[in-house]
PLY file of the C-alpha trace (Angstrom):
ply
format ascii 1.0
element vertex 163
property float x
property float y
property float z
element edge 162
property int vertex1
property int vertex2
end_header
128.84 -15.08 22.71
130.33 -18.25 24.00
130.76 -21.93 23.33
128.84 -23.29 26.30
129.60 -26.39 28.32
127.26 -29.30 27.58
125.17 -30.60 30.48
125.49 -34.34 31.03
123.05 -37.14 31.79
121.92 -36.80 35.39
121.49 -33.03 35.22
117.80 -32.30 35.96
117.57 -29.63 33.24
117.81 -32.42 30.66
114.66 -34.10 32.02
112.50 -31.00 32.33
110.13 -29.90 29.55
111.19 -26.48 28.29
109.12 -23.32 28.50
108.13 -21.53 25.30
109.85 -18.28 24.46
107.24 -15.58 25.00
109.37 -12.53 24.28
112.41 -12.08 22.08
114.79 -9.94 24.08
118.55 -9.56 24.53
118.66 -12.73 26.62
117.07 -14.79 23.84
119.38 -13.22 21.26
122.38 -14.14 23.44
121.01 -17.69 23.82
120.79 -18.06 20.04
124.37 -16.80 19.60
125.58 -19.28 22.22
123.61 -22.16 20.67
125.01 -21.42 17.21
128.59 -21.04 18.44
128.28 -24.22 20.49
126.95 -26.28 17.56
129.68 -25.02 15.21
132.29 -27.27 16.81
133.20 -30.30 14.68
131.04 -33.38 15.07
127.94 -31.57 16.34
124.66 -31.88 14.43
122.51 -30.10 17.01
122.42 -28.50 20.43
119.22 -27.89 22.39
118.93 -25.11 24.98
118.65 -27.51 27.95
121.98 -29.04 26.93
123.58 -25.72 27.83
121.48 -25.34 30.96
118.63 -23.19 29.64
115.05 -24.41 29.99
113.66 -22.64 26.91
112.36 -24.11 23.64
115.24 -23.43 21.25
117.84 -25.43 19.40
120.60 -24.98 16.86
121.64 -27.34 14.08
124.72 -27.95 11.93
124.03 -30.43 9.13
125.65 -30.62 5.69
127.12 -27.14 6.03
123.79 -25.58 7.06
123.92 -23.91 10.47
120.87 -22.35 12.01
118.43 -22.25 14.89
114.71 -22.49 15.62
112.81 -20.91 18.52
109.69 -22.61 19.90
110.12 -25.57 17.55
107.29 -28.04 17.14
107.78 -31.33 15.32
104.78 -31.09 13.00
105.44 -33.99 10.66
107.43 -37.16 10.46
107.08 -39.56 7.57
108.51 -42.68 6.10
108.89 -46.01 7.80
110.95 -45.61 11.00
114.47 -46.98 10.58
117.11 -48.06 13.05
119.89 -45.52 12.78
123.05 -45.03 14.82
122.76 -42.11 17.21
124.71 -40.48 19.98
124.23 -37.42 22.15
126.56 -34.76 23.50
124.83 -35.12 26.88
125.56 -38.85 26.97
129.15 -38.84 25.65
130.81 -41.97 24.37
127.61 -43.92 23.74
126.32 -44.84 20.31
123.21 -46.95 19.82
120.64 -47.60 17.15
117.35 -45.73 17.58
114.17 -45.83 15.51
113.80 -42.52 13.67
111.65 -41.45 10.74
113.65 -40.64 7.59
111.78 -37.38 7.00
110.81 -34.65 9.51
109.45 -31.11 9.57
109.71 -28.58 12.40
107.99 -25.22 12.58
108.91 -22.36 14.88
110.05 -18.77 14.74
113.25 -16.81 14.23
114.60 -13.83 16.17
112.32 -11.49 14.24
109.26 -13.49 15.28
108.76 -14.71 11.72
107.57 -18.26 11.15
110.25 -20.78 10.16
109.72 -24.19 8.62
112.64 -26.59 8.55
112.25 -29.83 6.62
114.86 -32.50 6.20
115.71 -36.05 5.31
118.39 -38.32 6.71
120.70 -36.69 9.24
118.70 -33.45 9.35
115.47 -35.37 10.00
117.24 -37.29 12.75
118.58 -34.06 14.29
115.14 -32.41 14.21
113.60 -35.36 16.05
116.52 -35.61 18.51
116.57 -31.90 19.39
112.81 -31.55 19.80
112.95 -34.59 22.09
115.45 -32.67 24.26
112.98 -29.80 24.57
110.39 -32.22 25.93
112.82 -33.68 28.50
113.47 -36.85 26.49
116.91 -38.28 25.75
117.64 -40.65 22.90
118.37 -43.44 25.37
114.69 -43.26 26.39
113.82 -44.44 22.87
116.04 -47.54 22.97
114.48 -50.98 23.18
114.56 -52.33 26.76
117.58 -54.63 26.31
119.66 -51.94 24.62
118.59 -49.39 27.22
119.90 -51.65 29.99
123.22 -51.87 28.15
123.31 -48.08 27.72
122.56 -47.47 31.39
125.38 -49.85 32.37
127.72 -48.00 29.97
126.72 -44.70 31.60
127.34 -46.03 35.13
130.74 -47.35 34.07
131.76 -44.20 32.18
134.40 -41.86 33.51
132.14 -38.81 33.26
129.12 -40.07 35.23
0 1
1 2
2 3
3 4
4 5
5 6
6 7
7 8
8 9
9 10
10 11
11 12
12 13
13 14
14 15
15 16
16 17
17 18
18 19
19 20
20 21
21 22
22 23
23 24
24 25
25 26
26 27
27 28
28 29
29 30
30 31
31 32
32 33
33 34
34 35
35 36
36 37
37 38
38 39
39 40
40 41
41 42
42 43
43 44
44 45
45 46
46 47
47 48
48 49
49 50
50 51
51 52
52 53
53 54
54 55
55 56
56 57
57 58
58 59
59 60
60 61
61 62
62 63
63 64
64 65
65 66
66 67
67 68
68 69
69 70
70 71
71 72
72 73
73 74
74 75
75 76
76 77
77 78
78 79
79 80
80 81
81 82
82 83
83 84
84 85
85 86
86 87
87 88
88 89
89 90
90 91
91 92
92 93
93 94
94 95
95 96
96 97
97 98
98 99
99 100
100 101
101 102
102 103
103 104
104 105
105 106
106 107
107 108
108 109
109 110
110 111
111 112
112 113
113 114
114 115
115 116
116 117
117 118
118 119
119 120
120 121
121 122
122 123
123 124
124 125
125 126
126 127
127 128
128 129
129 130
130 131
131 132
132 133
133 134
134 135
135 136
136 137
137 138
138 139
139 140
140 141
141 142
142 143
143 144
144 145
145 146
146 147
147 148
148 149
149 150
150 151
151 152
152 153
153 154
154 155
155 156
156 157
157 158
158 159
159 160
160 161
161 162
């Protein structure tokens, strides 16, 4: 059980689609513990497995005092008119840009017992569900920016002290 270091933009694991979890074993249980402990730090709404260097479909969330995880999540529903909403990412630190996100989202997956889980949310939770499932498909929020804003973001990344 460990708070894991976050992988940063440029790390290939962030651009690779994640493999489904076929078997729940001690390694997957340890991954979930690490994801939950890593998301518990202040200011974190979600952490996807590739952000801690693991190419498996899993993420944790921490929104409005609710902390949890989903294995093999699939974004099954988004609804409402997409809205521009301020968003950042632990893997692209220091950047904050407006991204189009739906105000309502639903993810299905499983828990550590293999039981089906459905997680539905509005507002920040809906945003986190969309953001984290994007990570599992190898997509970063900066990929969703309009072209002009994306150019600005890429310049900010190149000029950052961490890149």
